[in-house]
LUMDODO-362592 format. One line per 3 residues: number of its first residue (from 1); their letters; for each residue x, y, z of C-alpha. Coordinates in nm, 2 decimals. Layout:
NUM = a = X:Y:Z | ...
// end
This chain:
1 = mna = 1.72:0.49:-1.12 | 1.49:0.23:-0.97 | 1.41:-0.07:-1.19
4 = apa = 1.05:-0.08:-1.30 | 0.84:-0.37:-1.16 | 0.76:-0.66:-1.40
7 = pls = 0.42:-0.60:-1.56 | 0.14:-0.83:-1.47 | -0.07:-0.98:-1.75
10 = lee = -0.45:-0.93:-1.72 | -0.50:-1.29:-1.65 | -0.24:-1.29:-1.38
13 = lks = -0.40:-0.98:-1.22 | -0.74:-1.14:-1.23 | -0.62:-1.46:-1.06
16 = flw = -0.43:-1.26:-0.80 | -0.73:-1.05:-0.71 | -0.97:-1.34:-0.69
19 = gaa = -0.71:-1.53:-0.48 | -0.75:-1.26:-0.21 | -1.12:-1.32:-0.20
22 = tll = -1.09:-1.69:-0.16 | -0.89:-1.63:0.17 | -1.22:-1.52:0.32
25 = rgq = -1.42:-1.83:0.23 | -1.55:-1.99:0.55 | -1.48:-1.67:0.75
28 = ida = -1.76:-1.45:0.62 | -2.05:-1.47:0.38 | -1.97:-1.42:0.01
31 = sgy = -2.19:-1.11:0.00 | -1.94:-0.95:0.25 | -1.62:-1.00:0.05
34 = kef = -1.65:-0.66:-0.12 | -1.65:-0.49:0.22 | -1.28:-0.59:0.27
37 = ifp = -1.13:-0.68:-0.07 | -1.21:-0.35:-0.25 | -1.07:-0.12:0.02
40 = llf = -0.75:-0.33:0.04 | -0.71:-0.33:-0.33 | -0.76:0.04:-0.35
43 = fkr = -0.52:0.11:-0.06 | -0.25:-0.11:-0.22 | -0.30:0.06:-0.56
46 = isd = -0.27:0.42:-0.44 | 0.02:0.33:-0.21 | 0.22:0.16:-0.49
49 = vyd = 0.14:0.45:-0.73 | 0.26:0.70:-0.46 | 0.59:0.50:-0.42
52 = eqf = 0.63:0.49:-0.80 | 0.59:0.87:-0.83 | 0.81:0.93:-0.53
55 = gvy = 1.08:0.73:-0.69 | 1.05:0.95:-1.01 | 1.09:1.27:-0.80
58 = lde = 1.37:1.12:-0.60 | 1.56:1.03:-0.93 | 1.51:1.37:-1.08
61 = sgg = 1.63:1.55:-0.77 | 1.94:1.34:-0.73 | 1.81:1.16:-0.42
64 = dae = 1.65:1.46:-0.23 | 1.38:1.29:-0.02 | 1.26:1.62:0.12
67 = yaa = 1.20:1.75:-0.24 | 1.02:1.44:-0.34 | 0.79:1.45:-0.04
70 = eqe = 0.69:1.81:-0.12 | 0.57:1.74:-0.48 | 0.22:1.70:-0.60
73 = ypv = 0.06:1.35:-0.60 | -0.27:1.23:-0.74 | -0.34:1.10:-0.39
76 = rip = -0.17:1.24:-0.09 | -0.06:0.97:0.16 | 0.04:1.10:0.51
79 = sgc = 0.36:0.98:0.67 | 0.33:0.64:0.82 | 0.02:0.55:0.62
82 = lwr = 0.18:0.37:0.32 | 0.12:0.00:0.26 | 0.46:-0.09:0.38
85 = dvr = 0.40:0.09:0.71 | 0.08:-0.11:0.78 | 0.25:-0.43:0.67
88 = kca = 0.50:-0.40:0.96 | 0.21:-0.42:1.21 | 0.19:-0.76:1.38
91 = env = -0.11:-0.70:1.62 | -0.43:-0.52:1.59 | -0.38:-0.50:1.21
94 = grr = -0.74:-0.41:1.15 | -0.71:-0.10:1.38 | -0.39:-0.01:1.20
97 = lvd = -0.56:-0.03:0.86 | -0.85:0.19:0.98 | -0.61:0.45:1.11
100 = aft = -0.44:0.46:0.77 | -0.77:0.48:0.59 | -0.90:0.76:0.80
103 = rie = -0.59:0.97:0.77 | -0.57:0.92:0.39 | -0.94:1.03:0.36
106 = san = -0.87:1.34:0.56 | -0.56:1.43:0.36 | -0.76:1.42:0.03
109 = ppr = -1.07:1.64:0.08 | -1.30:1.71:-0.22 | -1.28:2.03:-0.42
112 = rvd = -1.58:2.26:-0.44 | -1.69:2.32:-0.81 | -2.01:2.48:-0.90
115 = gld = -2.15:2.42:-0.56 | -2.07:2.05:-0.57 | -1.80:1.84:-0.40
118 = vgg = -1.58:1.69:-0.67 | -1.31:1.43:-0.63 | -1.15:1.37:-0.30
121 = lsg = -1.14:1.05:-0.09 | -1.37:1.14:0.20 | -1.55:0.82:0.30
124 = ifg = -1.41:0.62:0.01 | -1.30:0.32:0.23 | -1.66:0.28:0.34
127 = dks = -1.77:0.15:0.67 | -1.46:0.07:0.87 | -1.62:-0.10:1.16
130 = gwl = -1.58:-0.45:1.02 | -1.20:-0.43:1.04 | -1.23:-0.37:1.42
133 = nkn = -1.44:-0.68:1.48 | -1.19:-0.95:1.56 | -1.45:-1.23:1.57
136 = kmp = -1.53:-1.15:1.21 | -1.18:-1.05:1.10 | -0.92:-1.18:1.34
139 = dai = -0.56:-1.07:1.30 | -0.45:-1.39:1.13 | -0.70:-1.33:0.85
142 = vrs = -0.62:-0.97:0.81 | -0.25:-1.04:0.80 | -0.30:-1.31:0.54
145 = lve = -0.49:-1.06:0.32 | -0.21:-0.80:0.36 | 0.06:-1.06:0.28
148 = hfs = -0.14:-1.18:-0.03 | -0.17:-0.83:-0.17 | 0.20:-0.77:-0.09
151 = rhn = 0.30:-1.04:-0.35 | 0.26:-0.80:-0.64 | 0.34:-0.44:-0.72
154 = lsl = 0.02:-0.26:-0.84 | 0.19:0.06:-0.97 | 0.10:0.21:-1.30
157 = aac = 0.41:0.05:-1.46 | 0.30:-0.29:-1.35 | -0.08:-0.24:-1.40
160 = pad = -0.18:0.04:-1.64 | -0.52:0.21:-1.56 | -0.70:0.02:-1.84
163 = emg = -0.58:-0.32:-1.72 | -0.65:-0.24:-1.35 | -1.00:-0.12:-1.45
166 = lay = -1.07:-0.44:-1.64 | -0.95:-0.65:-1.35 | -1.17:-0.45:-1.11
169 = eyl = -1.47:-0.52:-1.33 | -1.38:-0.88:-1.33 | -1.37:-0.89:-0.95
172 = igq = -1.71:-0.72:-0.94 | -1.85:-0.99:-1.17 | -1.69:-1.27:-0.96
175 = fan = -1.85:-1.13:-0.65 | -2.18:-1.11:-0.84 | -2.16:-1.48:-0.92
178 = dag = -2.04:-1.58:-0.57 | -2.30:-1.37:-0.38 | -2.60:-1.48:-0.58
181 = hta = -2.91:-1.26:-0.58 | -2.75:-0.98:-0.39 | -2.52:-0.89:-0.68
184 = qef = -2.78:-0.72:-0.90 | -2.78:-0.41:-0.67 | -2.43:-0.32:-0.78
187 = ytn = -2.36:-0.48:-1.11 | -2.52:-0.46:-1.46 | -2.42:-0.68:-1.75
190 = rtv = -2.14:-0.49:-1.92 | -2.25:-0.58:-2.28 | -2.60:-0.42:-2.21
193 = vel = -2.43:-0.11:-2.07 | -2.21:-0.09:-2.38 | -2.52:-0.10:-2.60
196 = mae = -2.68:0.18:-2.40 | -2.37:0.40:-2.42 | -2.35:0.34:-2.80
199 = mlr = -2.72:0.45:-2.83 | -2.66:0.77:-2.64 | -2.31:0.86:-2.78
202 = pap = -2.18:1.07:-2.50 | -1.93:1.33:-2.62 | -1.64:1.54:-2.48
205 = get = -1.75:1.83:-2.27 | -2.09:1.68:-2.18 | -2.23:1.59:-1.84
208 = lyd = -2.29:1.23:-1.76 | -2.52:1.11:-1.48 | -2.64:0.78:-1.32
211 = ptc = -2.90:0.83:-1.04 | -2.87:0.47:-0.92 | -2.51:0.41:-1.01
214 = gsg = -2.43:0.09:-0.81 | -2.06:0.02:-0.86 | -2.03:0.29:-1.13
217 = gml = -2.01:0.05:-1.43 | -2.24:0.26:-1.65 | -2.03:0.57:-1.59
220 = vks = -1.71:0.39:-1.66 | -1.84:0.23:-1.98 | -1.98:0.56:-2.11
223 = ley = -1.64:0.73:-2.06 | -1.48:0.43:-2.23 | -1.71:0.50:-2.53
226 = vrn = -1.57:0.85:-2.56 | -1.21:0.74:-2.51 | -1.22:0.46:-2.76
229 = rgg = -1.32:0.71:-3.03 | -1.03:0.94:-2.95 | -1.24:1.19:-2.77
232 = awr = -1.12:1.40:-2.47 | -1.29:1.17:-2.22 | -1.14:1.35:-1.92
235 = svr = -1.35:1.65:-2.02 | -1.67:1.46:-1.95 | -1.81:1.56:-1.61
238 = vfg = -1.93:1.26:-1.42 | -2.21:1.25:-1.16 | -2.37:0.95:-0.97
241 = qev = -2.58:0.88:-0.67 | -2.62:0.55:-0.48 | -2.82:0.48:-0.17
244 = nal = -2.59:0.20:-0.03 | -2.28:0.34:0.14 | -2.05:0.06:0.06
247 = tsa = -2.16:0.03:-0.30 | -2.12:0.41:-0.35 | -1.76:0.38:-0.21
250 = iar = -1.70:0.09:-0.46 | -1.82:0.32:-0.74 | -1.58:0.59:-0.64
253 = mnl = -1.29:0.34:-0.62 | -1.39:0.21:-0.96 | -1.37:0.55:-1.12
256 = ylh = -1.03:0.62:-0.96 | -0.89:0.29:-1.07 | -1.00:0.37:-1.43
259 = gve = -0.81:0.69:-1.41 | -1.10:0.92:-1.35 | -1.04:1.19:-1.09
262 = dfs = -1.31:1.47:-1.15 | -1.64:1.32:-1.05 | -1.91:1.35:-0.79
265 = vac = -2.07:1.04:-0.65 | -2.31:1.10:-0.36 | -2.45:0.85:-0.11
268 = adt = -2.82:0.91:-0.05 | -3.17:0.80:-0.16 | -3.23:0.95:-0.51
271 = laa = -3.61:0.96:-0.46 | -3.61:1.10:-0.11 | -3.30:1.32:-0.13
274 = paf = -3.17:1.40:-0.48 | -2.81:1.50:-0.44 | -2.77:1.72:-0.74
277 = tdg = -3.01:2.02:-0.74 | -3.03:2.36:-0.89 | -3.26:2.60:-0.70
280 = gav = -3.60:2.43:-0.66 | -3.54:2.17:-0.92 | -3.31:1.88:-0.98
283 = rrf = -3.00:1.95:-1.19 | -3.01:1.87:-1.56 | -2.76:1.66:-1.75
286 = dvv = -2.67:1.58:-2.11 | -2.66:1.21:-2.08 | -2.83:0.98:-1.82
289 = lan = -2.79:0.60:-1.80 | -2.96:0.41:-1.53 | -3.07:0.06:-1.40
292 = ppy = -3.30:0.15:-1.11 | -3.40:-0.11:-0.86 | -3.70:-0.29:-1.00
295 = sik = -4.05:-0.25:-0.86 | -3.94:-0.16:-0.50 | -4.21:-0.14:-0.24
298 = dwd = -4.03:0.03:0.04 | -4.02:0.40:-0.06 | -4.17:0.73:0.05
301 = ras = -4.47:0.75:-0.18 | -4.64:1.02:0.03 | -4.35:1.26:-0.01
304 = feh = -4.32:1.19:-0.38 | -4.69:1.27:-0.42 | -4.61:1.63:-0.31
307 = drw = -4.25:1.62:-0.44 | -4.07:1.95:-0.35 | -3.85:1.91:-0.66
310 = grn = -4.15:1.89:-0.89 | -4.06:1.56:-1.04 | -4.41:1.39:-1.03
313 = tlg = -4.53:1.54:-1.36 | -4.68:1.21:-1.47 | -4.84:1.12:-1.14
316 = tpp = -4.76:0.92:-0.83 | -4.68:0.55:-0.88 | -4.84:0.28:-0.67
319 = qgr = -4.67:0.20:-0.34 | -4.58:-0.15:-0.46 | -4.39:-0.03:-0.77
322 = ady = -4.16:0.27:-0.77 | -4.04:0.23:-1.13 | -4.22:0.54:-1.26
325 = afl = -4.09:0.74:-0.97 | -3.73:0.67:-1.09 | -3.83:0.73:-1.44
328 = qhi = -3.98:1.07:-1.36 | -3.66:1.16:-1.17 | -3.47:1.08:-1.49
331 = las = -3.70:1.29:-1.71 | -3.66:1.58:-1.47 | -3.28:1.54:-1.49
334 = ldr = -3.26:1.57:-1.87 | -3.12:1.89:-2.03 | -3.40:2.05:-2.22
337 = rtg = -3.19:2.09:-2.53 | -2.94:1.80:-2.53 | -3.09:1.56:-2.28
340 = raa = -3.10:1.19:-2.37 | -3.13:0.88:-2.15 | -3.13:0.50:-2.16
343 = vll = -3.30:0.33:-1.87 | -3.32:-0.04:-1.80 | -3.67:-0.13:-1.66
346 = phg = -3.89:-0.44:-1.61 | -4.13:-0.51:-1.90 | -4.42:-0.44:-1.67
349 = vlf = -4.38:-0.06:-1.70 | -4.49:-0.10:-2.07 | -4.83:-0.23:-2.00
352 = rqe = -4.94:-0.26:-1.63 | -5.29:-0.12:-1.60 | -5.22:0.06:-1.27
355 = ere = -4.97:0.28:-1.45 | -5.18:0.35:-1.75 | -5.24:0.72:-1.69
358 = mrr = -4.87:0.79:-1.62 | -4.78:0.59:-1.94 | -5.03:0.80:-2.14
361 = klv = -4.88:1.12:-2.02 | -4.53:0.99:-2.09 | -4.62:0.89:-2.45
364 = esd = -4.80:1.23:-2.51 | -4.50:1.42:-2.38 | -4.31:1.28:-2.69
367 = lve = -4.00:1.21:-2.49 | -3.98:0.84:-2.56 | -3.77:0.78:-2.86
370 = avv = -3.74:0.40:-2.85 | -3.84:0.09:-2.66 | -3.60:-0.21:-2.69
373 = glg = -3.69:-0.55:-2.56 | -3.39:-0.76:-2.44 | -3.35:-1.13:-2.41
376 = anl = -3.36:-1.34:-2.10 | -3.08:-1.42:-1.85 | -2.88:-1.10:-1.92
379 = ffn = -2.89:-1.03:-1.55 | -2.70:-1.22:-1.28 | -2.89:-1.51:-1.13
382 = spm = -3.22:-1.41:-1.29 | -3.40:-1.53:-1.60 | -3.59:-1.21:-1.63
385 = eac = -3.62:-1.01:-1.95 | -3.59:-0.63:-1.93 | -3.64:-0.34:-2.17
388 = ilv = -3.45:-0.03:-2.25 | -3.64:0.30:-2.27 | -3.45:0.55:-2.47
391 = lrt = -3.56:0.91:-2.39 | -3.47:1.23:-2.58 | -3.58:1.59:-2.51
394 = rks = -3.53:1.69:-2.88 | -3.62:1.42:-3.12 | -3.54:1.45:-3.49
397 = par = -3.83:1.57:-3.70 | -3.89:1.23:-3.85 | -3.93:1.07:-3.50
400 = rnr = -4.16:1.33:-3.35 | -4.49:1.18:-3.23 | -4.36:0.83:-3.30
403 = ilf = -4.19:0.56:-3.09 | -3.95:0.30:-3.24 | -4.01:-0.05:-3.11
406 = vna = -3.73:-0.31:-3.13 | -3.80:-0.67:-3.04 | -3.45:-0.80:-2.96
409 = vle = -3.55:-1.09:-2.73 | -3.36:-1.34:-2.95 | -3.04:-1.13:-2.96
412 = var = -2.85:-1.30:-2.68 | -2.57:-1.55:-2.65 | -2.50:-1.79:-2.37
415 = rna = -2.16:-1.94:-2.29 | -2.01:-2.08:-1.97 | -2.34:-2.03:-1.78
418 = esf = -2.33:-1.65:-1.87 | -2.56:-1.46:-2.11 | -2.44:-1.16:-2.30
421 = led = -2.48:-0.96:-2.62 | -2.23:-1.04:-2.89 | -2.10:-0.77:-3.12
424 = ahr = -2.33:-0.89:-3.39 | -2.63:-0.86:-3.16 | -2.54:-0.50:-3.06
427 = eri = -2.48:-0.41:-3.42 | -2.82:-0.54:-3.53 | -3.00:-0.35:-3.24
430 = laa = -2.80:-0.03:-3.31 | -2.88:-0.05:-3.68 | -3.25:-0.08:-3.61
433 = yrd = -3.23:0.21:-3.36 | -3.06:0.44:-3.60 | -3.28:0.35:-3.90
436 = dap = -3.65:0.42:-3.91 | -3.71:0.17:-4.19 | -3.93:-0.12:-4.06
439 = kpg = -3.76:-0.46:-4.02 | -4.03:-0.73:-4.01 | -4.04:-0.92:-3.69
442 = fsr = -3.77:-0.70:-3.54 | -3.84:-0.32:-3.54 | -4.10:-0.07:-3.65
445 = svp = -4.16:0.31:-3.59 | -4.51:0.35:-3.46 | -4.72:0.67:-3.46
448 = vse = -4.86:0.78:-3.12 | -5.21:0.76:-3.27 | -5.17:0.38:-3.30
451 = ieg = -5.04:0.35:-2.94 | -5.35:0.55:-2.83 | -5.57:0.30:-3.01
454 = kdw = -5.41:0.02:-2.81 | -5.50:0.20:-2.48 | -5.15:0.34:-2.44
457 = sls = -4.99:0.01:-2.40 | -4.62:-0.01:-2.50 | -4.60:-0.39:-2.49
460 = ipl = -4.36:-0.46:-2.77 | -4.54:-0.76:-2.93 | -4.84:-0.54:-3.00
463 = yva = -4.63:-0.35:-3.25 | -4.35:-0.58:-3.36 | -4.50:-0.92:-3.42
466 = ppa = -4.27:-1.22:-3.40 | -4.21:-1.38:-3.75 | -4.45:-1.67:-3.68
469 = ead = -4.74:-1.44:-3.60 | -4.65:-1.21:-3.90 | -4.67:-1.51:-4.13
472 = gad = -5.02:-1.59:-4.02 | -4.93:-1.89:-3.80 | -5.08:-1.94:-3.46
475 = apc = -5.00:-1.66:-3.22 | -4.72:-1.75:-2.97 | -4.77:-1.77:-2.60
478 = ppl = -4.76:-1.42:-2.43 | -4.40:-1.32:-2.34 | -4.29:-1.44:-2.00
481 = pda = -4.27:-1.09:-1.85 | -4.63:-1.01:-1.96 | -4.75:-1.33:-1.81
484 = laa = -4.56:-1.27:-1.48 | -4.69:-0.91:-1.46 | -5.04:-1.03:-1.52
487 = wee = -5.00:-1.28:-1.24 | -4.85:-1.02:-1.01 | -5.15:-0.80:-1.07
490 = trp = -5.41:-1.07:-1.00 | -5.22:-1.22:-0.70 | -5.34:-0.97:-0.43
493 = ala = -5.70:-1.02:-0.53 | -5.66:-1.40:-0.53 | -5.50:-1.38:-0.19
496 = esl = -5.79:-1.18:-0.06 | -6.04:-1.42:-0.20 | -5.87:-1.72:-0.05
499 = aal = -5.85:-1.54:0.29 | -6.22:-1.46:0.27 | -6.30:-1.83:0.18
502 = daw = -6.08:-1.95:0.47 | -6.26:-1.72:0.71 | -6.60:-1.84:0.58
505 = lep = -6.50:-2.21:0.61 | -6.34:-2.17:0.96 | -6.67:-2.17:1.16
508 = agk = -6.78:-2.49:0.97 | -6.45:-2.65:1.05 | -6.48:-2.57:1.42
511 = eda = -6.84:-2.70:1.42 | -6.73:-3.02:1.27 | -6.45:-3.05:1.53
514 = r = -6.71:-3.03:1.80
// end
């Protein structure tokens, strides 16, 4: 029997993976690392797991290679497409990799379940054109990457799924730090995601959905919640959609590397082309977690105004802010009986005047269970504060026609230039979320009638005064998000006024020049 490879510690694995990325420094921009490192990591992992399982079949058959090759494998790898086969290539290594990627994808088609493609590896290696560009990725660089990954065995014995998943998340975080502002599109602070999962409590047998899933972190963390409590986490059906092709491929790899096989992640624009539909409406799910792109301007507002899927029940958002379009998609995606959602959104959605009517209808629908304000710097390379909207289609009787406000802006820790929620922060927020008793300066359950009296604003400080204000001291300055949102609203008018003033002054200037 073959000897098992020496296991790698998590720290060794992290160092090893990040070492591969450093080989690309100076060759391509940091934002492009993920285009090459993730496919290679995934290829090495599935190849080593295949070899590991092949060895088991070989041992149990007394060395019958034909028997071993005919057995079932989690991922089928065609002849000549294993890692060791590609490693033998000395020239046109990028082309050889692309050939292996393409054949592996073809050998592992998705299964059709309830009208949806589930599992499978079609397109999982992403856009392969970069591997064929020798100016960008010359043979010497590709060979150095292949040799680097060849240093360690990444089988299940050497790297259990849990450990591989943690290392993968670490790599995503490192790319986020290295790539600067581009990282937010595919990575959300894991401690915030853990809080959201704990609020929603996904359970075995339920459906789980993220309409803007990025690298799949919210889906993975939600499954982790079920597994950590001893639940049958593999019975949770997982769905995701992501507009960026490479990021959606990374999400699928992420799920596979965490041991998840039955999932459906689609690559398409959620607002323009929802991937999961049921007749003339979008499909409904038990649990939805999302961190939609904030206040995007480039979206098809005209189509949403006459949405064929009937999602625009609150109205059509302004062109410059699609936040309420994503929110309405999520509302339409909630199961009428069990549906619950946690959505990360900018504070502006709570009080911007241009969205007042949609906010009024949202509050009157009685689907908002809680509004939780988070602290600053919890998002990579951004000091912004965000809020979590917790939605529920069937509130408990005590919470009907009320919304719980939690002012958790101070619940944040910062260490080694990173901000995060410590266990104590999450526990305090969760305790407030689960208990309707008011906590001065921190949380309060507010009747809809009071919100109506404040012109349907959901701005948290209106309902949960900071301690200084509650004690009768001078009111503090408006929260940074409120001030920024107010500035954003007045900026277009100011620009128009300045342009008009400039046009008025221009003739005088020309006259003076003459």
